[in-house]
N, C-alpha and C positions, 0 to 999 in steps of 0.2 A: 417133189423135192421137200415137201415139210418131213416126210418120213426119212428121209437121207439125212436132213438136217439133224433131226431128233438123234437118228443113230448114232451120228458122229457125236451130238453134244452129250450124248450117253455114255461116252469111252471117255472125252475130254475137253476143257473149255475151249470156245471157240468163237470168233469175231464171224457177224457177216460177211465181211471182206474174205477172209480166211475160207469160210465158207464157199462162198462163191469162186474163188480162184482153183479150190479144189475140184469143183464141180462145173466149171469151165461156163458159169451161168452168170449174169449179169448180177451186181451188186446192189441194185434197186430192187430187182425180184426177188433175192435172196433175201433180203432186209425185209420186205413184207411180209414173206413167209416167217421170218424168225418174229414179227412184231406178232402175227397171229398165234406162233406158238405161244409166246409170252403173255398174250391176252388169257390164251385157255389155260395159263398155268400150268404148264409143262416144260418150262425154261425159266430160268431166272437170270438175273443179272448179278453177276459175281464182281465185277470191275471194269474200269473204265482208261483210257489213255488218251492224253492228248498226241494227233498225229499231224502235223503239216497245217493246224490251224483248225481240223475238224476232230471230233470226240469219239474215241472207236470204242464199242461197245463189247464184251466179252460175257459170252452165257455158259450155261451148264444145264443140261437136264433134269427135272426133278421127278419127271416122269418115272414108271416103273421100265423097266428095258424091254416088258412083253405087255403090248397094251392090250386090255380085254376089250368087248365088243362096244362098250359105251364111248371109252377114249378112242376109238378107231372114227366112231359116230361123228364124236364131236371134232375131230380131225380132219375129216373128207367133208363134215358140212359145210364148214367154210369156204371148201375149193369150188370155185366157180370162176 
């Protein structure tokens, strides 16, 4: 799921809810993986928007489109 999210975020800005809809996955699950990608420094927050009393966060990738072994290791080490 992280790799798919990172692929999308390498191409455009998106929110966890948009990624969840595109992947037919629960928003809470995608949001968790997006949070991990942000903690790893692979994505960054670019904007927020108020939606029905909640704040929607939009991210983009700051990781290279081709991950080396070290970045893949970081990405996979947090899976579990």
